[in-house]
Backbone as CSV, one residue per row, in Angstrom:
resi,resn,N_x,N_y,N_z,CA_x,CA_y,CA_z,C_x,C_y,C_z
1,MET,21.830,-9.563,-1.340,20.395,-9.072,-1.514,19.963,-8.683,-0.083
2,ALA,19.099,-7.531,0.001,18.459,-7.149,1.001,17.295,-7.992,1.470
3,LYS,16.957,-7.942,2.724,15.787,-8.805,3.115,14.846,-7.631,2.892
4,VAL,13.540,-8.215,2.010,12.354,-7.423,1.356,11.320,-7.655,2.334
5,ILE,10.755,-6.605,2.812,9.462,-6.696,3.580,8.198,-5.899,3.289
6,GLY,7.109,-6.228,3.091,6.073,-5.506,2.629,5.494,-4.694,4.037
7,LEU,4.695,-3.572,3.563,4.279,-2.793,4.731,2.909,-2.303,4.275
8,THR,2.101,-2.551,5.094,0.633,-1.979,4.552,-0.448,-1.640,5.521
9,GLY,-1.619,-1.130,5.310,-2.299,-0.986,6.518,-4.035,-0.842,5.869
10,GLY,-4.547,0.030,6.484,-5.762,0.389,6.176,-6.234,1.817,6.182
11,ILE,-7.127,2.374,5.660,-7.299,3.964,5.744,-7.417,4.365,7.616
12,ALA,-6.496,5.369,7.650,-6.388,6.110,9.087,-5.806,4.987,10.001
13,THR,-5.180,3.837,9.598,-4.624,3.048,10.553,-3.274,3.559,10.984
14,GLY,-2.536,4.557,10.247,-0.976,4.919,10.967,-0.284,4.370,10.041
15,LYS,-0.313,3.920,8.913,0.933,3.208,8.044,1.839,4.285,7.888
16,SER,1.553,5.400,7.410,2.464,6.043,7.174,3.586,6.547,8.301
17,THR,2.773,6.627,9.477,3.582,6.951,10.692,4.609,5.839,10.871
18,VAL,4.202,4.639,10.678,4.888,3.429,10.893,6.274,3.514,9.747
19,SER,5.711,3.760,8.565,6.857,3.783,7.455,8.036,4.857,8.135
20,ARG,7.561,5.895,8.672,8.578,6.967,9.119,9.511,6.540,10.158
21,ILE,8.817,5.984,11.175,9.496,4.987,12.387,10.665,4.195,11.579
22,LEU,10.267,3.539,10.741,11.060,2.348,10.204,12.084,2.877,9.301
23,SER,12.031,4.296,8.870,13.005,4.588,8.098,14.366,4.677,8.428
24,ASP,14.427,4.592,9.790,15.866,4.584,10.382,16.660,3.150,10.320
25,ARG,15.771,2.094,10.025,15.998,0.895,10.056,16.129,0.123,8.765
26,ALA,15.374,0.733,7.746,15.640,-0.086,6.409,15.192,1.117,5.345
27,ALA,15.521,0.719,4.171,15.260,1.643,3.044,13.721,1.574,2.764
28,ILE,13.138,2.669,2.463,11.792,2.515,2.230,11.554,2.807,0.638
29,VAL,10.760,1.846,0.051,10.265,2.343,-1.168,8.698,2.480,-1.249
30,ASP,8.188,3.455,-1.495,6.977,3.913,-1.209,6.142,3.690,-2.686
31,ALA,5.119,2.960,-2.531,4.222,2.732,-3.638,3.333,3.880,-4.095
32,ASP,3.100,4.825,-3.354,2.385,6.149,-3.731,3.369,6.927,-4.337
33,ARG,4.406,7.027,-3.919,5.346,7.784,-5.008,5.359,7.248,-6.336
34,LEU,5.500,5.856,-6.250,5.913,5.197,-7.810,4.554,5.476,-8.365
35,ALA,3.295,5.420,-7.825,2.124,5.545,-8.646,2.067,7.066,-9.425
36,ARG,2.610,7.934,-8.275,2.605,9.135,-9.094,3.869,9.319,-10.297
37,GLU,4.683,8.633,-10.195,5.639,8.574,-11.126,5.068,8.053,-12.818
38,ILE,4.351,6.941,-12.452,3.927,6.210,-13.394,2.751,7.119,-14.382
39,VAL,2.070,8.022,-13.814,1.259,8.653,-14.517,1.514,10.080,-14.691
40,GLU,2.747,10.592,-14.651,3.160,11.755,-14.998,2.892,12.021,-16.644
41,PRO,2.568,13.194,-16.969,2.063,13.528,-18.382,3.048,12.744,-19.462
42,GLY,2.485,12.086,-20.196,3.192,11.392,-21.378,3.664,9.873,-21.292
43,GLN,3.498,9.716,-19.767,3.745,8.102,-19.605,2.636,7.363,-20.021
44,ASP,3.015,5.997,-20.501,2.046,4.995,-20.890,0.830,4.980,-20.061
45,ALA,0.870,4.947,-18.744,-0.265,4.834,-17.992,-1.139,5.967,-18.026
46,TRP,-0.565,7.168,-17.930,-1.142,8.341,-18.074,-1.888,8.279,-19.508
47,ARG,-1.181,7.780,-20.769,-2.072,8.154,-22.155,-3.496,7.060,-21.971
48,ASP,-3.207,5.709,-21.113,-4.207,4.760,-21.067,-5.203,5.339,-20.434
49,ILE,-4.789,5.967,-18.965,-5.948,6.578,-18.343,-6.796,7.716,-18.946
50,VAL,-6.060,8.469,-19.832,-6.732,9.610,-20.382,-7.795,8.863,-21.452
51,GLU,-7.280,7.991,-22.203,-8.206,7.143,-23.236,-9.471,6.653,-22.346
52,LEU,-9.179,6.301,-21.206,-10.506,5.624,-20.571,-11.387,6.768,-20.014
53,PHE,-10.813,7.677,-19.314,-11.638,8.837,-18.717,-11.929,9.979,-19.179
54,GLY,-10.998,10.208,-20.338,-11.148,11.528,-21.265,-10.340,12.595,-20.865
55,ARG,-10.219,13.753,-21.393,-9.414,14.808,-20.996,-9.995,15.655,-19.815
56,GLU,-11.350,15.154,-19.597,-12.043,15.836,-18.163,-10.942,15.425,-17.007
57,ALA,-10.481,14.133,-17.085,-9.479,13.910,-15.898,-8.229,14.449,-15.748
58,LEU,-7.941,15.655,-16.528,-6.731,16.260,-16.644,-6.948,17.587,-16.012
59,ARG,-5.719,18.204,-15.283,-5.695,19.542,-15.017,-5.141,20.131,-16.099
60,GLU,-5.105,21.665,-15.803,-4.777,22.559,-16.856,-3.139,22.414,-17.199
61,ASP,-2.467,22.029,-16.412,-0.914,21.515,-16.716,-0.949,20.203,-17.008
62,GLU,-1.925,19.384,-17.571,-1.909,18.158,-18.132,-1.707,17.086,-17.128
63,THR,-1.503,17.306,-16.013,-1.410,16.339,-14.831,-3.055,15.985,-14.581
64,LEU,-2.736,14.680,-13.981,-4.290,13.823,-13.417,-4.875,14.749,-12.468
65,ASP,-6.216,15.070,-12.746,-6.917,15.405,-11.632,-7.337,14.263,-10.618
66,ARG,-6.675,14.174,-9.706,-6.868,13.100,-8.567,-8.069,13.159,-7.985
67,ALA,-8.524,14.213,-7.538,-9.802,14.416,-6.910,-11.146,14.039,-7.901
68,TYR,-11.004,14.462,-9.186,-11.856,14.001,-10.154,-11.976,12.527,-10.419
69,LEU,-10.829,11.816,-10.229,-10.730,10.516,-10.544,-11.221,9.604,-9.397
70,ARG,-10.909,10.173,-7.976,-11.207,9.711,-6.977,-13.041,9.482,-7.082
71,GLY,-13.357,10.663,-7.123,-14.850,10.777,-7.278,-15.691,9.920,-8.063
72,ILE,-15.035,9.511,-9.236,-15.611,8.686,-10.299,-15.565,7.166,-9.746
73,VAL,-14.055,6.779,-9.594,-13.814,5.368,-8.962,-14.508,4.900,-7.636
74,PHE,-14.771,6.169,-7.068,-15.431,5.750,-5.649,-16.692,5.189,-5.757
75,LYS,-17.317,5.846,-6.787,-18.838,5.419,-7.027,-18.992,4.280,-8.238
76,GLU,-17.791,4.073,-8.836,-18.213,3.132,-9.918,-17.161,2.031,-10.011
77,PRO,-17.059,1.147,-9.096,-16.313,-0.057,-8.921,-15.854,-0.617,-10.247
78,ALA,-16.508,-0.789,-11.177,-15.903,-1.168,-12.425,-14.757,-0.436,-13.231
79,LEU,-15.023,0.927,-12.838,-14.055,1.803,-13.505,-12.590,1.716,-12.587
80,ARG,-12.771,1.391,-11.080,-11.809,1.445,-10.417,-10.988,0.336,-10.682
81,ARG,-11.556,-0.738,-10.957,-10.857,-2.065,-11.378,-10.325,-1.849,-12.720
82,ARG,-10.630,-1.250,-13.700,-10.061,-0.884,-15.075,-8.845,-0.013,-14.692
83,LEU,-9.040,0.916,-13.925,-7.802,1.893,-13.602,-6.718,1.066,-12.914
84,GLU,-7.121,0.205,-12.038,-6.063,-0.608,-11.425,-5.198,-1.606,-12.289
85,GLU,-6.112,-2.141,-13.274,-5.539,-2.887,-14.331,-4.417,-2.028,-15.243
86,ILE,-4.517,-0.729,-15.316,-3.732,0.329,-16.024,-2.598,0.447,-14.768
87,THR,-2.810,0.715,-13.715,-1.625,1.103,-12.820,-0.910,0.121,-12.086
88,HIS,-1.659,-1.061,-11.406,-0.794,-1.771,-10.742,0.328,-2.713,-11.445
89,PRO,0.156,-3.330,-12.524,1.245,-3.743,-13.255,2.477,-3.160,-13.160
90,ARG,2.211,-1.671,-13.839,3.490,-0.536,-14.001,3.997,-0.253,-12.382
91,ILE,2.956,-0.389,-11.477,3.627,0.228,-10.146,4.594,-1.122,-9.776
92,ARG,4.055,-2.292,-9.793,4.562,-3.467,-9.234,6.144,-3.543,-10.000
93,ALA,6.212,-3.277,-11.490,7.205,-3.784,-12.099,8.610,-2.431,-11.748
94,LEU,7.986,-1.170,-11.559,8.710,-0.165,-10.989,9.210,-0.467,-9.461
95,ALA,8.378,-0.691,-8.778,8.827,-1.393,-7.448,9.677,-2.316,-7.379
96,ARG,9.848,-3.384,-8.397,10.936,-4.357,-8.287,12.315,-3.642,-8.505
97,GLN,12.226,-2.620,-9.502,13.330,-2.142,-9.861,13.986,-1.320,-8.900
98,ARG,13.168,-0.523,-8.168,13.590,0.192,-7.183,14.084,-0.761,-5.938
99,ILE,13.483,-1.683,-5.713,13.648,-2.603,-4.281,15.330,-3.277,-4.647
100,VAL,15.319,-3.598,-5.984,16.756,-4.203,-6.374,17.778,-3.221,-6.158
101,LYS,17.472,-2.061,-6.625,18.537,-0.906,-6.634,18.790,-0.518,-5.298
102,ARG,17.940,-0.454,-4.124,17.943,-0.101,-2.852,18.759,-1.241,-2.032
103,SER,18.522,-2.590,-2.489,18.866,-3.510,-1.622,20.588,-3.783,-1.956
104,HIS,21.101,-2.888,-2.884,22.812,-3.040,-2.792,23.284,-2.478,-1.667
105,ASP,22.765,-1.384,-0.914,23.501,-0.375,0.221,22.572,-0.766,1.210
106,HIS,21.736,-1.657,1.382,20.844,-1.519,2.776,20.598,-3.307,2.943
107,ASP,20.592,-3.402,4.555,20.274,-4.944,4.784,18.755,-5.278,4.748
108,PHE,17.989,-4.295,4.816,16.439,-4.469,4.764,15.815,-3.104,3.852
109,VAL,14.861,-3.627,3.166,13.969,-2.862,2.244,12.705,-2.978,2.459
110,ILE,11.866,-2.059,2.853,10.441,-2.105,2.937,9.617,-1.337,1.886
111,TYR,8.998,-2.208,1.445,8.017,-1.951,0.370,6.695,-1.386,1.029
112,ASP,6.377,-0.112,1.189,5.105,0.476,1.626,4.353,0.633,0.647
113,ALA,3.152,-0.094,0.870,2.024,-0.391,-0.271,0.589,-0.410,0.398
114,PRO,-0.285,0.944,0.365,-1.557,0.745,0.980,-2.334,-0.545,0.304
115,LEU,-2.332,-0.717,-1.033,-3.285,-1.805,-1.555,-2.267,-3.181,-1.803
116,LEU,-1.476,-3.369,-0.787,-0.760,-4.583,-1.017,-1.065,-5.907,-1.100
117,PHE,-2.338,-6.072,-0.326,-3.160,-7.349,-0.347,-4.193,-7.279,-1.903
118,GLU,-4.695,-6.169,-1.812,-5.588,-5.930,-2.964,-4.766,-6.088,-4.319
119,ALA,-3.511,-5.814,-4.441,-3.021,-5.831,-5.670,-2.259,-7.165,-5.833
120,LYS,-2.452,-7.996,-4.927,-1.612,-9.605,-4.904,-0.265,-9.388,-4.764
121,ILE,0.381,-8.183,-3.948,1.859,-8.273,-4.002,2.188,-9.216,-3.146
122,HIS,1.419,-9.689,-2.045,1.879,-10.584,-0.951,2.047,-12.123,-1.705
123,HIS,2.042,-12.279,-3.163,2.269,-13.328,-3.609,3.610,-13.553,-4.047
124,TRP,4.400,-12.333,-4.089,5.584,-12.255,-4.559,6.752,-11.434,-3.551
125,LEU,6.178,-11.147,-2.444,6.928,-10.509,-1.379,6.375,-10.935,-0.130
126,ARG,7.258,-11.475,0.881,7.215,-11.796,2.034,8.180,-11.612,2.849
127,PRO,7.817,-11.279,4.327,7.045,-11.088,4.937,6.185,-9.769,4.901
128,VAL,4.965,-9.989,5.486,4.149,-8.493,5.222,3.749,-8.150,6.683
129,LEU,4.124,-6.697,7.013,3.786,-6.112,7.968,2.432,-5.484,8.034
130,LEU,1.521,-5.656,9.166,0.291,-4.829,8.752,0.365,-3.780,10.060
131,VAL,-0.043,-2.393,9.713,-0.391,-1.599,10.782,-1.995,-1.591,10.713
132,ALA,-2.272,-2.022,12.230,-3.990,-2.078,12.327,-4.478,-1.478,13.631
133,CYS,-5.782,-1.132,13.544,-6.291,-0.597,14.665,-7.774,-1.104,14.735
134,SER,-8.807,-0.818,15.667,-9.992,-1.199,15.825,-11.037,-0.424,14.738
135,ARG,-12.046,-0.819,14.339,-12.930,-0.103,13.581,-13.321,1.374,14.252
136,GLU,-13.303,1.195,15.630,-13.966,2.355,16.139,-12.867,3.340,16.278
137,THR,-11.356,2.951,16.144,-10.431,4.317,15.744,-10.336,4.618,14.745
138,GLN,-10.615,3.812,13.390,-10.703,4.567,12.164,-11.579,5.235,12.240
139,GLU,-12.928,4.721,12.533,-13.874,5.884,12.381,-13.723,7.320,13.034
140,GLN,-13.233,7.221,14.227,-12.867,8.516,15.168,-11.854,9.190,14.158
141,ARG,-10.656,8.795,13.771,-9.762,9.460,13.075,-10.220,9.958,11.880
142,LEU,-11.180,9.229,11.022,-11.478,9.770,9.828,-12.561,10.885,10.057
143,ARG,-13.291,10.610,11.172,-14.353,11.987,11.346,-13.055,13.239,11.741
144,GLN,-12.394,13.100,12.865,-11.580,14.195,12.875,-10.526,14.732,12.144
145,ARG,-9.642,13.691,11.586,-8.607,14.092,10.351,-9.347,14.596,9.058
146,ASP,-10.420,13.919,8.680,-10.905,14.505,7.265,-12.052,14.957,7.361
147,GLY,-12.701,15.322,8.395,-13.977,15.806,8.691,-15.202,15.325,7.894
148,LEU,-15.146,13.875,8.002,-15.923,13.099,7.244,-17.520,12.968,7.966
149,THR,-18.594,12.753,7.345,-19.631,12.268,7.829,-19.888,11.126,8.215
150,GLU,-20.870,10.531,9.241,-20.803,9.267,9.439,-21.069,8.301,8.251
151,ALA,-22.015,8.869,7.361,-22.445,8.196,6.068,-20.959,8.033,5.208
152,ASP,-20.257,9.124,5.095,-18.855,8.911,4.403,-17.752,7.970,4.884
153,VAL,-17.983,8.132,6.314,-16.903,7.121,6.926,-17.134,5.734,6.733
154,ALA,-18.424,5.491,6.737,-18.892,3.870,6.381,-18.663,3.547,4.944
155,ARG,-18.779,4.549,4.006,-18.685,4.408,2.560,-17.100,4.006,2.510
156,HIS,-16.197,4.818,2.993,-14.749,4.612,2.757,-14.395,3.430,3.419
157,LEU,-14.782,3.035,4.628,-14.353,1.609,5.474,-14.996,0.441,4.400
158,LYS,-16.062,0.702,3.998,-16.998,-0.403,3.028,-16.195,-0.483,1.816
159,ALA,-15.425,0.537,0.944,-14.720,0.184,-0.170,-13.520,-0.537,0.075
160,GLN,-13.141,-0.423,1.269,-11.792,-1.403,1.477,-11.720,-2.828,2.049
161,MET,-10.615,-3.490,1.857,-10.743,-4.898,2.268,-10.869,-4.956,3.893
162,PRO,-11.711,-5.537,4.369,-11.990,-5.704,5.603,-10.466,-5.908,6.506
163,MET,-10.413,-5.261,7.712,-9.464,-5.311,8.503,-9.061,-6.622,8.950
164,GLU,-10.091,-7.642,9.405,-9.950,-8.847,9.985,-9.294,-9.757,8.514
165,GLU,-9.748,-9.405,7.468,-9.091,-10.313,6.584,-7.593,-10.017,6.303
166,LYS,-7.435,-8.737,6.469,-5.760,-8.366,6.260,-4.958,-8.899,7.407
167,ARG,-5.696,-8.996,8.455,-4.946,-9.494,9.556,-4.501,-10.751,9.520
168,ARG,-5.542,-11.504,8.984,-5.261,-13.154,8.633,-4.170,-13.314,7.850
169,MET,-3.991,-12.411,6.768,-3.216,-12.494,5.572,-1.661,-12.201,5.859
170,ALA,-1.260,-11.194,7.028,-0.327,-10.585,7.371,0.611,-11.508,8.133
171,ASP,1.812,-11.352,8.340,2.684,-11.938,8.804,2.986,-11.639,10.289
172,PHE,3.096,-10.226,10.292,3.315,-9.330,11.586,2.167,-8.089,11.686
173,VAL,1.743,-8.037,12.733,0.604,-7.065,13.042,0.999,-5.912,13.978
174,VAL,1.139,-4.684,13.525,1.772,-3.439,14.660,0.135,-2.845,15.182
175,GLU,-0.119,-3.011,16.199,-1.318,-2.539,16.628,-1.276,-0.844,16.930
176,ASN,-2.389,-0.309,16.616,-2.129,1.463,16.595,-3.327,2.048,16.999
177,ASP,-4.056,1.702,18.229,-4.856,2.160,18.686,-4.588,3.101,19.776
178,GLY,-3.383,3.481,20.201,-3.110,4.412,21.339,-2.198,5.561,20.926
179,THR,-1.557,6.160,21.927,-0.337,7.025,21.705,0.496,6.972,20.700
180,LEU,1.523,8.013,20.197,2.327,7.850,19.490,3.680,6.994,20.062
181,ALA,3.773,7.246,21.304,4.745,6.509,22.326,4.523,5.181,22.186
182,GLU,3.276,4.773,22.241,2.896,3.206,22.464,3.201,2.762,21.098
183,LEU,2.864,3.397,19.968,2.917,2.904,18.666,4.332,2.657,18.340
184,GLU,5.484,3.546,18.618,6.679,3.228,18.789,7.160,2.256,19.395
185,ARG,6.522,1.911,20.751,6.884,0.742,21.310,6.568,-0.732,20.547
186,ASN,5.242,-0.575,20.038,4.847,-1.517,19.288,5.679,-1.938,18.043
187,VAL,6.058,-0.827,17.493,7.017,-1.082,16.193,8.246,-1.631,16.715
188,ALA,8.747,-1.310,17.816,10.124,-1.825,18.153,9.923,-3.501,18.577
189,ARG,8.759,-3.702,19.252,8.537,-5.156,19.498,8.592,-5.821,18.271
190,VAL,7.730,-5.326,17.328,7.572,-6.145,16.198,8.765,-6.302,15.238
191,TRP,9.350,-5.333,14.998,10.762,-5.113,14.463,11.600,-6.280,15.031
192,GLN,11.836,-6.301,16.382,12.727,-7.560,16.918,12.176,-8.988,16.490
193,ALA,10.724,-9.188,16.136,10.410,-10.287,15.590,10.710,-10.338,14.207
194,VAL,10.608,-9.442,13.575,11.163,-9.497,11.992,12.675,-10.041,12.019
195,LEU,13.612,-9.327,13.035,14.719,-9.687,12.842,15.122,-11.056,13.097
196,ALA,14.121,-11.471,13.934,14.653,-13.040,14.380,13.850,-14.079,13.300
197,THR,13.172,-13.349,12.227,12.634,-14.103,11.073,13.630,-15.119,10.583
198,SER,13.389,-16.436,10.171,14.449,-17.154,9.523,14.277,-16.730,7.967
199,PRO,15.672,-16.700,7.229,15.798,-16.207,6.041,14.872,-16.779,5.035
200,ALA,14.542,-18.335,5.358,13.744,-19.217,4.518,12.488,-18.416,4.428
201,ARG,11.684,-17.599,5.197,10.330,-17.358,5.330,10.475,-15.988,4.394
202,TYR,11.516,-15.470,3.718,11.503,-14.398,2.961,11.088,-14.792,1.504
203,ILE,10.384,-14.021,1.071,10.126,-14.083,-0.510,10.493,-13.070,-1.172
204,PHE,11.104,-12.989,-2.280,10.967,-11.526,-3.194,11.050,-12.139,-4.707
205,LEU,9.952,-12.043,-5.469,10.090,-12.728,-6.828,10.205,-11.605,-7.822
206,LEU,11.005,-11.680,-9.066,11.033,-10.581,-9.809,10.072,-10.556,-10.896
207,THR,9.260,-11.466,-10.957,8.351,-11.691,-11.960,7.032,-12.042,-11.040
208,ASP,5.805,-11.827,-11.312,4.782,-12.623,-10.735,4.669,-13.823,-11.089
209,PRO,4.176,-14.891,-10.130,4.071,-16.295,-10.212,3.048,-16.755,-10.998
210,PRO,2.837,-17.536,-11.739,1.463,-18.165,-12.581,0.621,-18.186,-11.459
211,GLU,-0.726,-18.161,-11.976,-2.059,-18.109,-11.012,-1.805,-19.407,-10.588
212,SER,-1.593,-20.446,-10.911,-1.588,-21.891,-10.316,-0.644,-21.982,-9.293
213,ASP,0.421,-21.073,-9.362,1.247,-21.483,-8.355,1.222,-20.501,-7.092
214,ARG,0.153,-19.612,-6.963,-0.118,-18.643,-5.871,-0.581,-19.151,-4.921
215,PRO,-0.385,-19.099,-3.518,-0.832,-19.745,-2.632,-2.266,-18.855,-2.337
216,PRO,-3.298,-19.392,-1.552,-4.665,-19.146,-1.319,-4.624,-17.922,-0.723
217,GLY,-5.323,-16.804,-0.805,-5.222,-15.743,-0.035,-5.430,-14.197,-0.950
């Protein structure tokens, strides 16, 4: 069985770049791709989402209108939680299947999940590698990359789990406040630490642990 590692970050921290850098060291299972798979037209999650939001949430080709859904759940936390209740368990189940499959021919499998802590994945998968940067860097990237206003930047960051909380929950942190070359060096340093990690620290559960058995965090 391969060693399984979680990879996460925050908005505009550079997680996707780190995932690409690590793709020559480990097999990558991408939660975003799984999330798109489970909501393809006709899938159970697709049906549940249409029932919750109505057919207004569909495009002409019957696929989900992601921009429409983002606009709603960004303003309505209760609806966001209901959407997550539909999608997260199905993503986790599919992730486990893909991780097991990829582990047959790789020494390491990385599960790349932007909402890893929020979805409680760290309770069944350890260690977790976090891509982090300063709030100032996040704000600058959001303004430059997405053309967001100061108010929009503040709303996006407020909607996410605070970076300091993620830092406390992570096993390894890759800092990404500088250039791509600096990031590559930081990834290399952290990967060496991952390689030195005792096998006893690795956790990969095929089912979610009972609530009473979950560690705090």
